[in-house]
NUNU-453979 format. One record per residue (C-alpha): residue number from 1; residue in one letter; x, y, z. Coordinates in steps of 0.25 Angstrom, whole numbers, plus 5000, padded with zeros to 4 digits. Example, Ala and Ser with C-alpha at 12.3 -4.5 7.8 and 13.67 -1.06 7.14 Angstrom:
BEGIN
{1,'a',{5049,4982,5031}};
{2,'s',{5055,4996,5029}};
END
This chain:
BEGIN
{1,'m',{5000,5000,5000}};
{2,'a',{5006,5013,4996}};
{3,'r',{5009,5023,5007}};
{4,'f',{5005,5037,5006}};
{5,'r',{5015,5047,5011}};
{6,'n',{5010,5060,5017}};
{7,'k',{5016,5072,5010}};
{8,'k',{5023,5081,5019}};
{9,'k',{5016,5094,5020}};
{10,'k',{5024,5106,5017}};
{11,'a',{5025,5117,5028}};
{12,'f',{5018,5129,5024}};
{13,'v',{5027,5141,5024}};
{14,'k',{5020,5154,5024}};
{15,'p',{5026,5164,5014}};
{16,'v',{5033,5176,5019}};
{17,'l',{5026,5188,5013}};
{18,'k',{5035,5200,5011}};
{19,'n',{5029,5213,5014}};
{20,'p',{5029,5220,5000}};
{21,'q',{5034,5234,5000}};
{22,'p',{5024,5245,4999}};
{23,'s',{5023,5253,4986}};
{24,'v',{5016,5265,4992}};
{25,'d',{5020,5273,5004}};
{26,'h',{5009,5271,5015}};
{27,'i',{5011,5285,5020}};
{28,'t',{5014,5294,5008}};
{29,'g',{5006,5285,4998}};
{30,'d',{5017,5287,4988}};
{31,'k',{5023,5275,4980}};
{32,'i',{5035,5270,4985}};
{33,'p',{5047,5270,4975}};
{34,'k',{5054,5257,4973}};
{35,'s',{5067,5254,4965}};
{36,'f',{5075,5244,4958}};
{37,'v',{5090,5245,4958}};
{38,'f',{5097,5237,4947}};
{39,'s',{5108,5237,4937}};
{40,'r',{5109,5237,4922}};
{41,'g',{5121,5230,4917}};
{42,'k',{5132,5223,4925}};
{43,'l',{5137,5231,4937}};
{44,'p',{5151,5230,4944}};
{45,'g',{5151,5225,4959}};
{46,'s',{5151,5239,4965}};
{47,'l',{5139,5244,4957}};
{48,'s',{5132,5231,4960}};
{49,'q',{5134,5235,4975}};
{50,'l',{5129,5249,4972}};
{51,'q',{5116,5243,4966}};
{52,'m',{5114,5235,4979}};
{53,'d',{5117,5248,4987}};
{54,'l',{5107,5255,4979}};
{55,'r',{5096,5244,4981}};
{56,'k',{5099,5245,4996}};
{57,'l',{5098,5260,4996}};
{58,'m',{5084,5259,4989}};
{59,'l',{5078,5250,4999}};
{60,'p',{5068,5246,5003}};
{61,'f',{5060,5249,4990}};
{62,'t',{5070,5242,4981}};
{63,'a',{5073,5228,4977}};
{64,'l',{5086,5225,4985}};
{65,'k',{5088,5211,4979}};
{66,'l',{5084,5214,4964}};
{67,'k',{5089,5204,4955}};
{68,'e',{5095,5207,4942}};
{69,'k',{5099,5199,4930}};
{70,'k',{5107,5202,4918}};
{71,'r',{5095,5200,4908}};
{72,'n',{5086,5210,4916}};
{73,'k',{5082,5222,4908}};
{74,'l',{5077,5235,4913}};
{75,'r',{5063,5231,4909}};
{76,'d',{5064,5219,4918}};
{77,'f',{5065,5228,4930}};
{78,'l',{5054,5237,4925}};
{79,'n',{5044,5226,4924}};
{80,'v',{5045,5222,4938}};
{81,'a',{5047,5237,4943}};
{82,'g',{5032,5240,4941}};
{83,'p',{5026,5228,4949}};
{84,'m',{5036,5231,4960}};
{85,'g',{5033,5246,4961}};
{86,'v',{5048,5249,4957}};
{87,'t',{5049,5264,4954}};
{88,'h',{5063,5266,4951}};
{89,'f',{5075,5259,4945}};
{90,'l',{5090,5261,4949}};
{91,'i',{5099,5256,4939}};
{92,'l',{5114,5254,4940}};
{93,'s',{5123,5252,4928}};
{94,'k',{5138,5253,4924}};
{95,'t',{5145,5257,4911}};
{96,'e',{5159,5259,4908}};
{97,'i',{5158,5274,4912}};
{98,'a',{5151,5273,4925}};
{99,'p',{5139,5267,4933}};
{100,'y',{5125,5273,4932}};
{101,'l',{5113,5273,4940}};
{102,'r',{5099,5275,4934}};
{103,'v',{5087,5279,4942}};
{104,'a',{5074,5276,4935}};
{105,'r',{5059,5278,4938}};
{106,'t',{5051,5266,4933}};
{107,'p',{5044,5263,4924}};
{108,'q',{5045,5276,4915}};
{109,'g',{5057,5283,4920}};
{110,'p',{5064,5293,4921}};
{111,'t',{5078,5287,4923}};
{112,'l',{5090,5295,4929}};
{113,'t',{5104,5290,4925}};
{114,'f',{5115,5293,4935}};
{115,'k',{5130,5290,4933}};
{116,'i',{5137,5285,4946}};
{117,'q',{5149,5293,4947}};
{118,'e',{5153,5287,4961}};
{119,'y',{5147,5277,4970}};
{120,'s',{5150,5270,4984}};
{121,'l',{5144,5258,4989}};
{122,'a',{5137,5257,5002}};
{123,'v',{5148,5247,5007}};
{124,'d',{5158,5258,5003}};
{125,'v',{5151,5268,5011}};
{126,'a',{5150,5259,5023}};
{127,'q',{5165,5256,5023}};
{128,'s',{5168,5270,5023}};
{129,'q',{5161,5273,5036}};
{130,'v',{5165,5270,5050}};
{131,'r',{5152,5265,5055}};
{132,'p',{5143,5262,5043}};
{133,'r',{5128,5261,5046}};
{134,'c',{5118,5253,5038}};
{135,'p',{5108,5245,5046}};
{136,'q',{5099,5236,5038}};
{137,'d',{5086,5243,5042}};
{138,'l',{5092,5255,5035}};
{139,'f',{5085,5251,5022}};
{140,'k',{5071,5248,5027}};
{141,'n',{5067,5261,5023}};
{142,'p',{5070,5270,5010}};
{143,'p',{5079,5281,5011}};
{144,'l',{5076,5296,5011}};
{145,'i',{5081,5304,4998}};
{146,'v',{5088,5317,4999}};
{147,'l',{5091,5325,4986}};
{148,'s',{5101,5337,4987}};
{149,'g',{5105,5346,4976}};
{150,'f',{5095,5342,4966}};
{151,'g',{5087,5355,4967}};
{152,'t',{5093,5362,4955}};
{153,'g',{5081,5363,4946}};
{154,'e',{5087,5354,4935}};
{155,'q',{5077,5344,4929}};
{156,'h',{5086,5332,4930}};
{157,'l',{5089,5335,4944}};
{158,'k',{5074,5336,4947}};
{159,'l',{5072,5322,4940}};
{160,'t',{5083,5316,4949}};
{161,'t',{5077,5322,4961}};
{162,'i',{5063,5316,4958}};
{163,'m',{5069,5303,4955}};
{164,'f',{5076,5301,4968}};
{165,'q',{5065,5307,4976}};
{166,'n',{5056,5296,4970}};
{167,'i',{5065,5284,4971}};
{168,'f',{5063,5284,4987}};
{169,'p',{5050,5284,4994}};
{170,'g',{5046,5298,4999}};
{171,'i',{5043,5301,5014}};
{172,'d',{5033,5309,5022}};
{173,'i',{5041,5318,5032}};
{174,'n',{5028,5318,5041}};
{175,'t',{5026,5303,5042}};
{176,'v',{5040,5297,5040}};
{177,'k',{5047,5290,5051}};
{178,'l',{5061,5293,5055}};
{179,'s',{5065,5279,5057}};
{180,'l',{5062,5276,5042}};
{181,'c',{5072,5287,5037}};
{182,'q',{5085,5280,5038}};
{183,'r',{5092,5282,5025}};
{184,'i',{5094,5294,5015}};
{185,'v',{5098,5295,5001}};
{186,'l',{5105,5308,4997}};
{187,'l',{5107,5313,4983}};
{188,'n',{5115,5326,4982}};
{189,'y',{5117,5333,4968}};
{190,'n',{5129,5341,4965}};
{191,'k',{5126,5352,4956}};
{192,'e',{5141,5354,4952}};
{193,'t',{5145,5340,4949}};
{194,'k',{5130,5335,4945}};
{195,'l',{5132,5323,4954}};
{196,'i',{5123,5316,4964}};
{197,'d',{5128,5311,4977}};
{198,'f',{5120,5299,4981}};
{199,'r',{5121,5295,4996}};
{200,'h',{5114,5286,5005}};
{201,'y',{5113,5288,5020}};
{202,'s',{5108,5282,5032}};
{203,'i',{5101,5291,5042}};
{204,'r',{5105,5290,5057}};
{205,'l',{5100,5298,5069}};
{206,'q',{5108,5301,5082}};
{207,'p',{5103,5308,5094}};
{208,'v',{5110,5321,5097}};
{209,'g',{5116,5321,5111}};
{210,'v',{5117,5306,5113}};
{211,'s',{5130,5299,5114}};
{212,'r',{5133,5288,5105}};
{213,'r',{5135,5278,5117}};
{214,'i',{5121,5281,5122}};
{215,'r',{5115,5280,5109}};
{216,'k',{5121,5267,5106}};
{217,'f',{5116,5262,5120}};
{218,'v',{5102,5266,5117}};
{219,'q',{5102,5260,5103}};
{220,'n',{5108,5247,5106}};
{221,'h',{5100,5243,5119}};
{222,'q',{5113,5237,5125}};
{223,'v',{5119,5239,5139}};
{224,'p',{5132,5247,5138}};
{225,'d',{5145,5242,5144}};
{226,'l',{5147,5250,5157}};
{227,'r',{5158,5242,5163}};
{228,'s',{5169,5252,5161}};
{229,'l',{5160,5264,5167}};
{230,'q',{5158,5268,5181}};
{231,'d',{5144,5274,5179}};
{232,'v',{5133,5273,5169}};
{233,'s',{5135,5288,5167}};
{234,'d',{5149,5285,5161}};
{235,'f',{5142,5278,5150}};
{236,'v',{5136,5291,5145}};
{237,'t',{5146,5301,5149}};
{238,'r',{5159,5295,5145}};
{239,'a',{5166,5305,5137}};
{240,'f',{5173,5297,5126}};
{241,'y',{5160,5290,5122}};
{242,'g',{5155,5304,5118}};
{243,'s',{5142,5311,5120}};
{244,'e',{5139,5316,5106}};
{245,'s',{5129,5310,5097}};
{246,'e',{5139,5309,5086}};
{247,'a',{5131,5319,5078}};
{248,'n',{5140,5329,5071}};
{249,'d',{5137,5343,5067}};
{250,'e',{5133,5339,5053}};
{251,'a',{5122,5329,5057}};
{252,'a',{5108,5335,5057}};
{253,'t',{5100,5335,5070}};
{254,'v',{5085,5333,5070}};
{255,'s',{5074,5332,5080}};
{256,'l',{5067,5318,5078}};
{257,'g',{5052,5318,5078}};
{258,'d',{5051,5303,5081}};
{259,'d',{5059,5293,5089}};
{260,'l',{5070,5286,5081}};
{261,'g',{5076,5274,5088}};
{262,'r',{5080,5274,5103}};
{263,'v',{5090,5285,5102}};
{264,'n',{5083,5296,5093}};
{265,'r',{5071,5301,5100}};
{266,'a',{5060,5311,5095}};
{267,'s',{5062,5326,5098}};
{268,'t',{5077,5323,5100}};
{269,'k',{5089,5328,5091}};
{270,'s',{5096,5318,5082}};
{271,'a',{5107,5319,5073}};
{272,'v',{5104,5314,5058}};
{273,'k',{5116,5307,5052}};
{274,'l',{5118,5301,5038}};
{275,'q',{5127,5289,5036}};
{276,'e',{5130,5285,5022}};
{277,'i',{5127,5271,5018}};
{278,'g',{5129,5271,5003}};
{279,'p',{5129,5269,4992}};
{280,'r',{5135,5282,4987}};
{281,'m',{5134,5287,4973}};
{282,'t',{5138,5300,4965}};
{283,'l',{5128,5301,4953}};
{284,'q',{5128,5309,4940}};
{285,'l',{5114,5311,4933}};
{286,'i',{5117,5307,4919}};
{287,'k',{5103,5306,4912}};
{288,'i',{5088,5306,4915}};
{289,'e',{5079,5298,4905}};
{290,'e',{5064,5299,4904}};
{291,'g',{5061,5284,4904}};
{292,'l',{5066,5272,4911}};
{293,'c',{5081,5271,4906}};
{294,'s',{5076,5277,4893}};
{295,'g',{5068,5288,4887}};
{296,'g',{5072,5303,4884}};
{297,'v',{5083,5309,4892}};
{298,'i',{5079,5320,4901}};
{299,'f',{5093,5324,4906}};
{300,'s',{5107,5320,4902}};
{301,'e',{5120,5324,4909}};
{302,'y',{5126,5324,4895}};
{303,'g',{5117,5335,4889}};
{304,'n',{5108,5333,4878}};
{305,'y',{5106,5318,4877}};
{306,'a',{5101,5318,4863}};
{307,'d',{5114,5324,4858}};
{308,'k',{5123,5315,4866}};
{309,'n',{5121,5302,4857}};
{310,'t',{5136,5302,4854}};
{311,'q',{5140,5303,4868}};
{312,'e',{5131,5292,4874}};
{313,'t',{5136,5287,4887}};
{314,'e',{5139,5273,4891}};
{315,'e',{5128,5274,4901}};
{316,'d',{5118,5276,4890}};
{317,'k',{5123,5264,4882}};
{318,'e',{5122,5255,4894}};
{319,'h',{5108,5259,4897}};
{320,'q',{5103,5258,4882}};
{321,'d',{5098,5244,4884}};
{322,'d',{5089,5248,4895}};
{323,'e',{5083,5260,4887}};
{324,'d',{5080,5251,4875}};
{325,'l',{5073,5241,4884}};
{326,'v',{5064,5251,4890}};
{327,'e',{5060,5257,4876}};
{328,'d',{5056,5243,4871}};
END
């Protein structure tokens, strides 16, 4: 007589549902901008790391682990951008002359092309500092954007201002929480050199009038080592530990409206400090196109673009495939 074996029942594993990122700000009602950071063509090792640094800078509303393949075309990224709510592309490329960064609005442009004159990676910035500071929760919220020197009235600078203002979510100063403002992206335009300094900082607050030793004691919740002291008061008054708040004269001092941690309390003065976390870039605006990596040229650093056919740059040649692709 045949035996019937009982089939083993597989354990039911409840799927873990990830909370989808919101597409609309629940306070302002504005659409939250999202971005893709990818490359066109093969990049050297340092530029590949710069691409990862830019992805980290654009967190949390970007694809940190975006996978690219050699056969991917610009159309492939554009096809998935719409369903995912992606509003901007940051595209890195490299030619024999220099590396380039294109910032484009999807799906119809415009596109700003920057020549990267100089750049430093986040790891290089950290190695140059005595006490680098880059906690993991620093990237849970988007950075603030500050533009300096763009108010000259020139049309191409106005377009640059609008592009960078819209690439990050806006804030409402009446409802924003101070604990969410932890990073800042600074773009400074130099009128003489026509270069843009791109910097990325972390924001740190320190109470004024509190020694570093006391501040560490309050923050770490650890019992200090008092074995070498005669009295508890020596812990506070010992001269060589210092009683200053480590706030130099250049640091801005503000009065907080809300409590921020255990040290920075409301209605008390705190010194605002900026610490660079990278990456760092020096950019030169080369060209502005009406469409997505194609279309009419609104601005060209080399003058009248129509009359410069004989002086076409290597950057234009490298991007010609993408332009033909979009036009199809």
